[in-house]
Gaussian input, Z-matrix of N, CA and C with variables (Angstrom, degrees):
# hf/3-21g

backbone

0 1
 N
 C     1     B1
 C     2     B2     1     A1
 N     3     B3     2     A2     1     D1
 C     4     B4     3     A3     2     D2
 C     5     B5     4     A4     3     D3
 N     6     B6     5     A5     4     D4
 C     7     B7     6     A6     5     D5
 C     8     B8     7     A7     6     D6
 N     9     B9     8     A8     7     D7
 C    10    B10     9     A9     8     D8
 C    11    B11    10    A10     9     D9
 N    12    B12    11    A11    10    D10
 C    13    B13    12    A12    11    D11
 C    14    B14    13    A13    12    D12
 N    15    B15    14    A14    13    D13
 C    16    B16    15    A15    14    D14
 C    17    B17    16    A16    15    D15
 N    18    B18    17    A17    16    D16
 C    19    B19    18    A18    17    D17
 C    20    B20    19    A19    18    D18
 N    21    B21    20    A20    19    D19
 C    22    B22    21    A21    20    D20
 C    23    B23    22    A22    21    D21
 N    24    B24    23    A23    22    D22
 C    25    B25    24    A24    23    D23
 C    26    B26    25    A25    24    D24
 N    27    B27    26    A26    25    D25
 C    28    B28    27    A27    26    D26
 C    29    B29    28    A28    27    D27
 N    30    B30    29    A29    28    D28
 C    31    B31    30    A30    29    D29
 C    32    B32    31    A31    30    D30
 N    33    B33    32    A32    31    D31
 C    34    B34    33    A33    32    D32
 C    35    B35    34    A34    33    D33
 N    36    B36    35    A35    34    D34
 C    37    B37    36    A36    35    D35
 C    38    B38    37    A37    36    D36
 N    39    B39    38    A38    37    D37
 C    40    B40    39    A39    38    D38
 C    41    B41    40    A40    39    D39
 N    42    B42    41    A41    40    D40
 C    43    B43    42    A42    41    D41
 C    44    B44    43    A43    42    D42
 N    45    B45    44    A44    43    D43
 C    46    B46    45    A45    44    D44
 C    47    B47    46    A46    45    D45
 N    48    B48    47    A47    46    D46
 C    49    B49    48    A48    47    D47
 C    50    B50    49    A49    48    D48
 N    51    B51    50    A50    49    D49
 C    52    B52    51    A51    50    D50
 C    53    B53    52    A52    51    D51
 N    54    B54    53    A53    52    D52
 C    55    B55    54    A54    53    D53
 C    56    B56    55    A55    54    D54
 N    57    B57    56    A56    55    D55
 C    58    B58    57    A57    56    D56
 C    59    B59    58    A58    57    D57
 N    60    B60    59    A59    58    D58
 C    61    B61    60    A60    59    D59
 C    62    B62    61    A61    60    D60
 N    63    B63    62    A62    61    D61
 C    64    B64    63    A63    62    D62
 C    65    B65    64    A64    63    D63
 N    66    B66    65    A65    64    D64
 C    67    B67    66    A66    65    D65
 C    68    B68    67    A67    66    D66
 N    69    B69    68    A68    67    D67
 C    70    B70    69    A69    68    D68
 C    71    B71    70    A70    69    D69
 N    72    B72    71    A71    70    D70
 C    73    B73    72    A72    71    D71
 C    74    B74    73    A73    72    D72
 N    75    B75    74    A74    73    D73
 C    76    B76    75    A75    74    D74
 C    77    B77    76    A76    75    D75
 N    78    B78    77    A77    76    D76
 C    79    B79    78    A78    77    D77
 C    80    B80    79    A79    78    D78
 N    81    B81    80    A80    79    D79
 C    82    B82    81    A81    80    D80
 C    83    B83    82    A82    81    D81
 N    84    B84    83    A83    82    D82
 C    85    B85    84    A84    83    D83
 C    86    B86    85    A85    84    D84
 N    87    B87    86    A86    85    D85
 C    88    B88    87    A87    86    D86
 C    89    B89    88    A88    87    D87
 N    90    B90    89    A89    88    D88
 C    91    B91    90    A90    89    D89
 C    92    B92    91    A91    90    D90
 N    93    B93    92    A92    91    D91
 C    94    B94    93    A93    92    D92
 C    95    B95    94    A94    93    D93
 N    96    B96    95    A95    94    D94
 C    97    B97    96    A96    95    D95
 C    98    B98    97    A97    96    D96
 N    99    B99    98    A98    97    D97
 C   100   B100    99    A99    98    D98
 C   101   B101   100   A100    99    D99
 N   102   B102   101   A101   100   D100
 C   103   B103   102   A102   101   D101
 C   104   B104   103   A103   102   D102
 N   105   B105   104   A104   103   D103
 C   106   B106   105   A105   104   D104
 C   107   B107   106   A106   105   D105
 N   108   B108   107   A107   106   D106
 C   109   B109   108   A108   107   D107
 C   110   B110   109   A109   108   D108
 N   111   B111   110   A110   109   D109
 C   112   B112   111   A111   110   D110
 C   113   B113   112   A112   111   D111
 N   114   B114   113   A113   112   D112
 C   115   B115   114   A114   113   D113
 C   116   B116   115   A115   114   D114
 N   117   B117   116   A116   115   D115
 C   118   B118   117   A117   116   D116
 C   119   B119   118   A118   117   D117
 N   120   B120   119   A119   118   D118
 C   121   B121   120   A120   119   D119
 C   122   B122   121   A121   120   D120
 N   123   B123   122   A122   121   D121
 C   124   B124   123   A123   122   D122
 C   125   B125   124   A124   123   D123
 N   126   B126   125   A125   124   D124
 C   127   B127   126   A126   125   D125
 C   128   B128   127   A127   126   D126
 N   129   B129   128   A128   127   D127
 C   130   B130   129   A129   128   D128
 C   131   B131   130   A130   129   D129
 N   132   B132   131   A131   130   D130
 C   133   B133   132   A132   131   D131
 C   134   B134   133   A133   132   D132
 N   135   B135   134   A134   133   D133
 C   136   B136   135   A135   134   D134
 C   137   B137   136   A136   135   D135
 N   138   B138   137   A137   136   D136
 C   139   B139   138   A138   137   D137
 C   140   B140   139   A139   138   D138
 N   141   B141   140   A140   139   D139
 C   142   B142   141   A141   140   D140
 C   143   B143   142   A142   141   D141
 N   144   B144   143   A143   142   D142
 C   145   B145   144   A144   143   D143
 C   146   B146   145   A145   144   D144
 N   147   B147   146   A146   145   D145
 C   148   B148   147   A147   146   D146
 C   149   B149   148   A148   147   D147
 N   150   B150   149   A149   148   D148
 C   151   B151   150   A150   149   D149
 C   152   B152   151   A151   150   D150
 N   153   B153   152   A152   151   D151
 C   154   B154   153   A153   152   D152
 C   155   B155   154   A154   153   D153
 N   156   B156   155   A155   154   D154
 C   157   B157   156   A156   155   D155
 C   158   B158   157   A157   156   D156
 N   159   B159   158   A158   157   D157
 C   160   B160   159   A159   158   D158
 C   161   B161   160   A160   159   D159
 N   162   B162   161   A161   160   D160
 C   163   B163   162   A162   161   D161
 C   164   B164   163   A163   162   D162
 N   165   B165   164   A164   163   D163
 C   166   B166   165   A165   164   D164
 C   167   B167   166   A166   165   D165
 N   168   B168   167   A167   166   D166
 C   169   B169   168   A168   167   D167
 C   170   B170   169   A169   168   D168
 N   171   B171   170   A170   169   D169
 C   172   B172   171   A171   170   D170
 C   173   B173   172   A172   171   D171
 N   174   B174   173   A173   172   D172
 C   175   B175   174   A174   173   D173
 C   176   B176   175   A175   174   D174
 N   177   B177   176   A176   175   D175
 C   178   B178   177   A177   176   D176
 C   179   B179   178   A178   177   D177
 N   180   B180   179   A179   178   D178
 C   181   B181   180   A180   179   D179
 C   182   B182   181   A181   180   D180
 N   183   B183   182   A182   181   D181
 C   184   B184   183   A183   182   D182
 C   185   B185   184   A184   183   D183
 N   186   B186   185   A185   184   D184
 C   187   B187   186   A186   185   D185
 C   188   B188   187   A187   186   D186
 N   189   B189   188   A188   187   D187
 C   190   B190   189   A189   188   D188
 C   191   B191   190   A190   189   D189
 N   192   B192   191   A191   190   D190
 C   193   B193   192   A192   191   D191
 C   194   B194   193   A193   192   D192
 N   195   B195   194   A194   193   D193
 C   196   B196   195   A195   194   D194
 C   197   B197   196   A196   195   D195
 N   198   B198   197   A197   196   D196
 C   199   B199   198   A198   197   D197
 C   200   B200   199   A199   198   D198
 N   201   B201   200   A200   199   D199
 C   202   B202   201   A201   200   D200
 C   203   B203   202   A202   201   D201
 N   204   B204   203   A203   202   D202
 C   205   B205   204   A204   203   D203
 C   206   B206   205   A205   204   D204
 N   207   B207   206   A206   205   D205
 C   208   B208   207   A207   206   D206
 C   209   B209   208   A208   207   D207
 N   210   B210   209   A209   208   D208
 C   211   B211   210   A210   209   D209
 C   212   B212   211   A211   210   D210
 N   213   B213   212   A212   211   D211
 C   214   B214   213   A213   212   D212
 C   215   B215   214   A214   213   D213
 N   216   B216   215   A215   214   D214
 C   217   B217   216   A216   215   D215
 C   218   B218   217   A217   216   D216
 N   219   B219   218   A218   217   D217
 C   220   B220   219   A219   218   D218
 C   221   B221   220   A220   219   D219
 N   222   B222   221   A221   220   D220
 C   223   B223   222   A222   221   D221
 C   224   B224   223   A223   222   D222
 N   225   B225   224   A224   223   D223
 C   226   B226   225   A225   224   D224
 C   227   B227   226   A226   225   D225
 N   228   B228   227   A227   226   D226
 C   229   B229   228   A228   227   D227
 C   230   B230   229   A229   228   D228
 N   231   B231   230   A230   229   D229
 C   232   B232   231   A231   230   D230
 C   233   B233   232   A232   231   D231
 N   234   B234   233   A233   232   D232
 C   235   B235   234   A234   233   D233
 C   236   B236   235   A235   234   D234
 N   237   B237   236   A236   235   D235
 C   238   B238   237   A237   236   D236
 C   239   B239   238   A238   237   D237
 N   240   B240   239   A239   238   D238
 C   241   B241   240   A240   239   D239
 C   242   B242   241   A241   240   D240
 N   243   B243   242   A242   241   D241
 C   244   B244   243   A243   242   D242
 C   245   B245   244   A244   243   D243
 N   246   B246   245   A245   244   D244
 C   247   B247   246   A246   245   D245
 C   248   B248   247   A247   246   D246
 N   249   B249   248   A248   247   D247
 C   250   B250   249   A249   248   D248
 C   251   B251   250   A250   249   D249
 N   252   B252   251   A251   250   D250
 C   253   B253   252   A252   251   D251
 C   254   B254   253   A253   252   D252
 N   255   B255   254   A254   253   D253
 C   256   B256   255   A255   254   D254
 C   257   B257   256   A256   255   D255
 N   258   B258   257   A257   256   D256
 C   259   B259   258   A258   257   D257
 C   260   B260   259   A259   258   D258
 N   261   B261   260   A260   259   D259
 C   262   B262   261   A261   260   D260
 C   263   B263   262   A262   261   D261
 N   264   B264   263   A263   262   D262
 C   265   B265   264   A264   263   D263
 C   266   B266   265   A265   264   D264
 N   267   B267   266   A266   265   D265
 C   268   B268   267   A267   266   D266
 C   269   B269   268   A268   267   D267
 N   270   B270   269   A269   268   D268
 C   271   B271   270   A270   269   D269
 C   272   B272   271   A271   270   D270
 N   273   B273   272   A272   271   D271
 C   274   B274   273   A273   272   D272
 C   275   B275   274   A274   273   D273
 N   276   B276   275   A275   274   D274
 C   277   B277   276   A276   275   D275
 C   278   B278   277   A277   276   D276
 N   279   B279   278   A278   277   D277
 C   280   B280   279   A279   278   D278
 C   281   B281   280   A280   279   D279
 N   282   B282   281   A281   280   D280
 C   283   B283   282   A282   281   D281
 C   284   B284   283   A283   282   D282
 N   285   B285   284   A284   283   D283
 C   286   B286   285   A285   284   D284
 C   287   B287   286   A286   285   D285
 N   288   B288   287   A287   286   D286
 C   289   B289   288   A288   287   D287
 C   290   B290   289   A289   288   D288
 N   291   B291   290   A290   289   D289
 C   292   B292   291   A291   290   D290
 C   293   B293   292   A292   291   D291
 N   294   B294   293   A293   292   D292
 C   295   B295   294   A294   293   D293
 C   296   B296   295   A295   294   D294
 N   297   B297   296   A296   295   D295
 C   298   B298   297   A297   296   D296
 C   299   B299   298   A298   297   D297
 N   300   B300   299   A299   298   D298
 C   301   B301   300   A300   299   D299
 C   302   B302   301   A301   300   D300

   B1=1.4440
   B2=1.5282
   B3=1.3333
   B4=1.4649
   B5=1.5304
   B6=1.3294
   B7=1.4644
   B8=1.5178
   B9=1.3104
   B10=1.4580
   B11=1.5274
   B12=1.3227
   B13=1.4673
   B14=1.5218
   B15=1.3167
   B16=1.4627
   B17=1.5216
   B18=1.3071
   B19=1.4606
   B20=1.5136
   B21=1.3217
   B22=1.4602
   B23=1.5270
   B24=1.3135
   B25=1.4555
   B26=1.5177
   B27=1.3217
   B28=1.4556
   B29=1.5243
   B30=1.3024
   B31=1.4619
   B32=1.5309
   B33=1.3266
   B34=1.4687
   B35=1.5222
   B36=1.3150
   B37=1.4638
   B38=1.5287
   B39=1.3258
   B40=1.4660
   B41=1.5288
   B42=1.3176
   B43=1.4554
   B44=1.5280
   B45=1.3182
   B46=1.4681
   B47=1.5276
   B48=1.3328
   B49=1.4619
   B50=1.5254
   B51=1.3272
   B52=1.4655
   B53=1.5314
   B54=1.3209
   B55=1.4642
   B56=1.5304
   B57=1.3158
   B58=1.4648
   B59=1.5307
   B60=1.3183
   B61=1.4677
   B62=1.5333
   B63=1.3173
   B64=1.4605
   B65=1.5151
   B66=1.3264
   B67=1.4617
   B68=1.5244
   B69=1.3331
   B70=1.4710
   B71=1.5213
   B72=1.3352
   B73=1.4611
   B74=1.5185
   B75=1.3096
   B76=1.4702
   B77=1.5281
   B78=1.3084
   B79=1.4682
   B80=1.5349
   B81=1.3309
   B82=1.4651
   B83=1.5230
   B84=1.3167
   B85=1.4712
   B86=1.5253
   B87=1.3242
   B88=1.4687
   B89=1.5243
   B90=1.3185
   B91=1.4661
   B92=1.5197
   B93=1.3173
   B94=1.4668
   B95=1.5282
   B96=1.3272
   B97=1.4625
   B98=1.5118
   B99=1.3208
   B100=1.4547
   B101=1.5175
   B102=1.3119
   B103=1.4550
   B104=1.5253
   B105=1.3179
   B106=1.4687
   B107=1.5187
   B108=1.3284
   B109=1.4636
   B110=1.5288
   B111=1.3244
   B112=1.4529
   B113=1.5118
   B114=1.3134
   B115=1.4606
   B116=1.5182
   B117=1.2966
   B118=1.4500
   B119=1.5216
   B120=1.3204
   B121=1.4579
   B122=1.5235
   B123=1.3249
   B124=1.4606
   B125=1.5227
   B126=1.3263
   B127=1.4580
   B128=1.5276
   B129=1.3059
   B130=1.4681
   B131=1.5296
   B132=1.2952
   B133=1.4599
   B134=1.5168
   B135=1.3204
   B136=1.4642
   B137=1.5261
   B138=1.3261
   B139=1.4674
   B140=1.5181
   B141=1.3380
   B142=1.4661
   B143=1.5251
   B144=1.3375
   B145=1.4558
   B146=1.5258
   B147=1.3320
   B148=1.4614
   B149=1.5230
   B150=1.3291
   B151=1.4611
   B152=1.5254
   B153=1.3243
   B154=1.4606
   B155=1.5185
   B156=1.3199
   B157=1.4616
   B158=1.5155
   B159=1.3400
   B160=1.4584
   B161=1.5133
   B162=1.3277
   B163=1.4625
   B164=1.5226
   B165=1.3352
   B166=1.4651
   B167=1.5213
   B168=1.3236
   B169=1.4621
   B170=1.5322
   B171=1.3454
   B172=1.4620
   B173=1.5280
   B174=1.3090
   B175=1.4606
   B176=1.5259
   B177=1.3296
   B178=1.4719
   B179=1.5314
   B180=1.3432
   B181=1.4737
   B182=1.5243
   B183=1.3127
   B184=1.4683
   B185=1.5257
   B186=1.3253
   B187=1.4684
   B188=1.5240
   B189=1.3348
   B190=1.4651
   B191=1.5280
   B192=1.3231
   B193=1.4637
   B194=1.5235
   B195=1.3162
   B196=1.4697
   B197=1.5317
   B198=1.3202
   B199=1.4673
   B200=1.5281
   B201=1.3287
   B202=1.4672
   B203=1.5298
   B204=1.3408
   B205=1.4620
   B206=1.5221
   B207=1.3210
   B208=1.4714
   B209=1.5236
   B210=1.3388
   B211=1.4633
   B212=1.5267
   B213=1.3104
   B214=1.4570
   B215=1.5346
   B216=1.3406
   B217=1.4679
   B218=1.5338
   B219=1.3368
   B220=1.4700
   B221=1.5246
   B222=1.3260
   B223=1.4653
   B224=1.5165
   B225=1.3279
   B226=1.4606
   B227=1.5254
   B228=1.3258
   B229=1.4596
   B230=1.5320
   B231=1.3295
   B232=1.4674
   B233=1.5291
   B234=1.3373
   B235=1.4728
   B236=1.5318
   B237=1.3396
   B238=1.4606
   B239=1.5267
   B240=1.3291
   B241=1.4506
   B242=1.5323
   B243=1.3237
   B244=1.4709
   B245=1.5230
   B246=1.3298
   B247=1.4665
   B248=1.5215
   B249=1.3121
   B250=1.4592
   B251=1.5312
   B252=1.3180
   B253=1.4640
   B254=1.5263
   B255=1.3417
   B256=1.4718
   B257=1.5319
   B258=1.3345
   B259=1.4588
   B260=1.5307
   B261=1.3351
   B262=1.4649
   B263=1.5245
   B264=1.3072
   B265=1.4740
   B266=1.5246
   B267=1.3208
   B268=1.4624
   B269=1.5203
   B270=1.3250
   B271=1.4619
   B272=1.5178
   B273=1.3209
   B274=1.4644
   B275=1.5218
   B276=1.3324
   B277=1.4597
   B278=1.5262
   B279=1.3369
   B280=1.4599
   B281=1.5216
   B282=1.3225
   B283=1.4465
   B284=1.5272
   B285=1.3225
   B286=1.4560
   B287=1.5196
   B288=1.3236
   B289=1.4705
   B290=1.5166
   B291=1.3271
   B292=1.4589
   B293=1.5348
   B294=1.3142
   B295=1.4633
   B296=1.5220
   B297=1.3178
   B298=1.4521
   B299=1.5121
   B300=1.3230
   B301=1.4616
   B302=1.5105
   A1=108.23
   A2=114.92
   A3=120.82
   A4=108.92
   A5=115.44
   A6=120.51
   A7=108.25
   A8=115.21
   A9=121.90
   A10=107.53
   A11=114.86
   A12=121.99
   A13=106.53
   A14=116.42
   A15=121.48
   A16=109.02
   A17=115.35
   A18=122.06
   A19=106.68
   A20=115.94
   A21=121.84
   A22=110.45
   A23=115.47
   A24=121.02
   A25=104.27
   A26=115.93
   A27=120.65
   A28=110.79
   A29=115.14
   A30=121.20
   A31=106.52
   A32=116.78
   A33=121.16
   A34=112.31
   A35=117.68
   A36=121.15
   A37=112.37
   A38=116.60
   A39=120.84
   A40=110.88
   A41=115.25
   A42=120.76
   A43=112.22
   A44=117.52
   A45=120.46
   A46=110.92
   A47=117.26
   A48=120.59
   A49=110.70
   A50=116.61
   A51=119.05
   A52=110.39
   A53=117.43
   A54=121.61
   A55=109.93
   A56=116.96
   A57=121.54
   A58=111.12
   A59=116.91
   A60=121.89
   A61=109.74
   A62=116.93
   A63=120.84
   A64=112.33
   A65=116.94
   A66=120.88
   A67=110.99
   A68=116.01
   A69=120.38
   A70=111.07
   A71=117.18
   A72=119.80
   A73=112.94
   A74=118.64
   A75=119.27
   A76=109.00
   A77=116.61
   A78=121.84
   A79=110.84
   A80=117.00
   A81=120.94
   A82=112.49
   A83=117.45
   A84=120.07
   A85=109.58
   A86=116.58
   A87=119.37
   A88=111.33
   A89=117.57
   A90=121.08
   A91=111.95
   A92=116.63
   A93=120.81
   A94=113.10
   A95=117.25
   A96=120.26
   A97=117.19
   A98=118.30
   A99=120.46
   A100=111.25
   A101=114.76
   A102=122.45
   A103=106.09
   A104=115.68
   A105=119.82
   A106=108.68
   A107=116.10
   A108=122.01
   A109=111.88
   A110=116.44
   A111=120.87
   A112=115.20
   A113=113.00
   A114=123.04
   A115=106.82
   A116=116.85
   A117=123.20
   A118=107.68
   A119=115.23
   A120=122.21
   A121=110.73
   A122=116.53
   A123=120.22
   A124=111.97
   A125=114.27
   A126=121.35
   A127=107.92
   A128=116.35
   A129=123.15
   A130=106.92
   A131=116.80
   A132=119.98
   A133=111.45
   A134=115.82
   A135=121.11
   A136=110.95
   A137=116.10
   A138=120.53
   A139=112.68
   A140=117.10
   A141=120.24
   A142=112.74
   A143=116.92
   A144=120.70
   A145=109.40
   A146=116.15
   A147=122.30
   A148=108.15
   A149=115.83
   A150=121.27
   A151=110.13
   A152=115.08
   A153=121.78
   A154=108.05
   A155=115.63
   A156=122.83
   A157=109.07
   A158=116.29
   A159=120.54
   A160=109.23
   A161=114.91
   A162=121.66
   A163=110.67
   A164=114.39
   A165=122.50
   A166=108.16
   A167=117.13
   A168=119.91
   A169=113.89
   A170=116.34
   A171=120.22
   A172=109.02
   A173=115.69
   A174=120.05
   A175=109.93
   A176=117.09
   A177=120.76
   A178=110.76
   A179=117.61
   A180=120.94
   A181=110.59
   A182=116.66
   A183=119.73
   A184=110.08
   A185=117.04
   A186=120.73
   A187=110.93
   A188=118.16
   A189=121.22
   A190=110.36
   A191=115.64
   A192=120.74
   A193=110.43
   A194=117.32
   A195=121.36
   A196=110.84
   A197=116.93
   A198=120.68
   A199=111.08
   A200=116.72
   A201=120.45
   A202=110.78
   A203=117.04
   A204=121.54
   A205=112.47
   A206=117.03
   A207=121.34
   A208=111.70
   A209=117.14
   A210=121.60
   A211=113.85
   A212=117.82
   A213=120.91
   A214=110.05
   A215=118.05
   A216=120.20
   A217=114.39
   A218=117.40
   A219=119.47
   A220=111.75
   A221=116.98
   A222=120.71
   A223=110.33
   A224=116.26
   A225=119.99
   A226=111.10
   A227=116.91
   A228=120.65
   A229=110.91
   A230=117.35
   A231=120.32
   A232=110.85
   A233=116.85
   A234=120.32
   A235=110.10
   A236=116.11
   A237=120.96
   A238=110.51
   A239=116.42
   A240=121.18
   A241=111.08
   A242=116.76
   A243=120.27
   A244=111.05
   A245=116.75
   A246=120.28
   A247=111.15
   A248=116.31
   A249=121.07
   A250=112.01
   A251=116.65
   A252=120.30
   A253=112.68
   A254=116.65
   A255=121.90
   A256=111.41
   A257=115.52
   A258=119.84
   A259=112.30
   A260=116.97
   A261=121.86
   A262=108.65
   A263=115.22
   A264=119.66
   A265=110.71
   A266=116.12
   A267=121.43
   A268=108.73
   A269=115.72
   A270=119.23
   A271=110.17
   A272=114.93
   A273=123.20
   A274=107.65
   A275=116.17
   A276=121.08
   A277=108.61
   A278=115.64
   A279=121.74
   A280=108.75
   A281=115.58
   A282=121.36
   A283=108.18
   A284=115.84
   A285=121.79
   A286=110.00
   A287=115.13
   A288=121.33
   A289=107.42
   A290=117.89
   A291=120.25
   A292=112.37
   A293=114.53
   A294=122.51
   A295=105.74
   A296=116.10
   A297=121.99
   A298=108.92
   A299=116.09
   A300=121.05
   A301=109.96
   D1=142.13
   D2=179.99
   D3=-133.65
   D4=133.52
   D5=176.28
   D6=-111.88
   D7=132.71
   D8=178.17
   D9=-98.37
   D10=127.81
   D11=177.41
   D12=-111.92
   D13=120.58
   D14=177.90
   D15=-110.51
   D16=131.17
   D17=172.67
   D18=-112.52
   D19=122.68
   D20=-178.39
   D21=-109.08
   D22=140.08
   D23=162.94
   D24=-100.67
   D25=117.26
   D26=-174.21
   D27=-114.88
   D28=165.41
   D29=172.99
   D30=-84.00
   D31=112.54
   D32=-176.46
   D33=-60.14
   D34=-23.91
   D35=178.39
   D36=-80.74
   D37=-5.49
   D38=-178.41
   D39=-122.09
   D40=35.62
   D41=-178.48
   D42=-60.21
   D43=-38.43
   D44=178.86
   D45=-63.48
   D46=-38.23
   D47=177.34
   D48=-66.41
   D49=-42.39
   D50=179.12
   D51=-65.59
   D52=-37.31
   D53=176.43
   D54=-58.42
   D55=-45.09
   D56=178.37
   D57=-64.11
   D58=-42.39
   D59=176.81
   D60=-57.61
   D61=-48.19
   D62=-179.90
   D63=-62.51
   D64=-43.30
   D65=178.42
   D66=-56.42
   D67=-41.36
   D68=179.09
   D69=-64.12
   D70=-44.96
   D71=-175.70
   D72=-72.14
   D73=-29.07
   D74=175.14
   D75=-58.28
   D76=-48.24
   D77=178.00
   D78=-60.75
   D79=-45.45
   D80=-175.17
   D81=-66.80
   D82=-45.05
   D83=179.07
   D84=-60.57
   D85=-45.61
   D86=179.61
   D87=-63.21
   D88=-40.56
   D89=179.76
   D90=-66.14
   D91=-31.46
   D92=-175.48
   D93=-97.53
   D94=20.71
   D95=168.55
   D96=105.19
   D97=-2.23
   D98=179.27
   D99=-100.54
   D100=179.05
   D101=173.01
   D102=-122.80
   D103=112.78
   D104=-178.59
   D105=-86.91
   D106=133.37
   D107=-179.11
   D108=-100.91
   D109=3.66
   D110=174.01
   D111=109.74
   D112=165.71
   D113=171.90
   D114=-103.99
   D115=145.11
   D116=-178.10
   D117=-124.03
   D118=107.85
   D119=-174.42
   D120=-96.80
   D121=162.13
   D122=-177.81
   D123=-59.99
   D124=141.21
   D125=174.21
   D126=-132.57
   D127=-65.05
   D128=174.09
   D129=-116.50
   D130=153.66
   D131=178.52
   D132=87.41
   D133=-143.42
   D134=-176.89
   D135=-58.30
   D136=132.58
   D137=-178.23
   D138=-91.82
   D139=-3.93
   D140=-175.70
   D141=-120.91
   D142=24.26
   D143=-178.54
   D144=-127.96
   D145=131.54
   D146=178.15
   D147=-137.79
   D148=163.21
   D149=-176.95
   D150=-137.15
   D151=158.61
   D152=172.22
   D153=-144.38
   D154=149.20
   D155=176.62
   D156=-135.17
   D157=134.03
   D158=171.93
   D159=-150.67
   D160=152.88
   D161=-172.26
   D162=-123.13
   D163=143.82
   D164=171.79
   D165=-124.37
   D166=154.59
   D167=-178.99
   D168=-59.64
   D169=-27.57
   D170=-178.66
   D171=-158.56
   D172=166.87
   D173=175.48
   D174=-64.11
   D175=-35.66
   D176=177.86
   D177=-61.92
   D178=-41.10
   D179=177.37
   D180=-65.33
   D181=-38.08
   D182=177.01
   D183=-63.03
   D184=-42.13
   D185=179.29
   D186=-64.00
   D187=-36.76
   D188=175.98
   D189=-63.52
   D190=-41.07
   D191=176.12
   D192=-59.73
   D193=-46.32
   D194=-179.17
   D195=-60.88
   D196=-41.80
   D197=178.53
   D198=-66.32
   D199=-41.17
   D200=179.83
   D201=-65.12
   D202=-36.47
   D203=-177.41
   D204=-65.10
   D205=-24.43
   D206=-178.48
   D207=-63.31
   D208=-34.33
   D209=-175.49
   D210=-112.06
   D211=-6.81
   D212=-176.01
   D213=-72.69
   D214=124.67
   D215=-177.34
   D216=-57.49
   D217=-40.39
   D218=179.22
   D219=-67.46
   D220=-38.11
   D221=177.24
   D222=-65.26
   D223=-43.94
   D224=178.70
   D225=-61.16
   D226=-37.86
   D227=177.75
   D228=-66.58
   D229=-38.88
   D230=178.06
   D231=-65.72
   D232=-41.89
   D233=175.71
   D234=-60.55
   D235=-44.21
   D236=-179.33
   D237=-62.19
   D238=-42.49
   D239=179.97
   D240=-58.75
   D241=-46.03
   D242=179.63
   D243=-63.82
   D244=-41.75
   D245=179.79
   D246=-66.05
   D247=-41.19
   D248=-178.17
   D249=-68.25
   D250=-42.87
   D251=-177.56
   D252=-82.59
   D253=-20.13
   D254=-177.83
   D255=56.18
   D256=37.03
   D257=179.41
   D258=-77.05
   D259=-18.18
   D260=179.27
   D261=-110.89
   D262=125.44
   D263=176.12
   D264=-86.89
   D265=-42.86
   D266=177.46
   D267=-166.00
   D268=166.20
   D269=177.03
   D270=-147.30
   D271=158.97
   D272=175.69
   D273=-125.38
   D274=144.24
   D275=-179.19
   D276=-121.92
   D277=131.62
   D278=176.14
   D279=-126.91
   D280=149.35
   D281=178.28
   D282=-111.90
   D283=127.79
   D284=-175.56
   D285=-126.06
   D286=154.25
   D287=174.13
   D288=-105.44
   D289=110.81
   D290=-176.33
   D291=-74.50
   D292=154.42
   D293=172.93
   D294=-120.25
   D295=121.36
   D296=177.71
   D297=-116.70
   D298=152.11
   D299=178.72
   D300=-72.05

């Protein structure tokens, strides 16, 4: 099992756009074989930092998801939305191995 941790630097003035972007990707990750654990938007502290977590059964399944996202119309629309609104300044991706009880 592999969990992807995304750290976003966002435009604090475009929080509503980033919220919409996240809502779209929660649906897409789940549809394409992952389990999305949510987006975490600023509340206290830094106003331009957000996070997301989602899990796939394996790194190979994650890679299949990445390949599928390249041609998927809904994924392409979500990418376009982020580019058009410029709600994301940059992001970092980390791969983690979760421990569950």
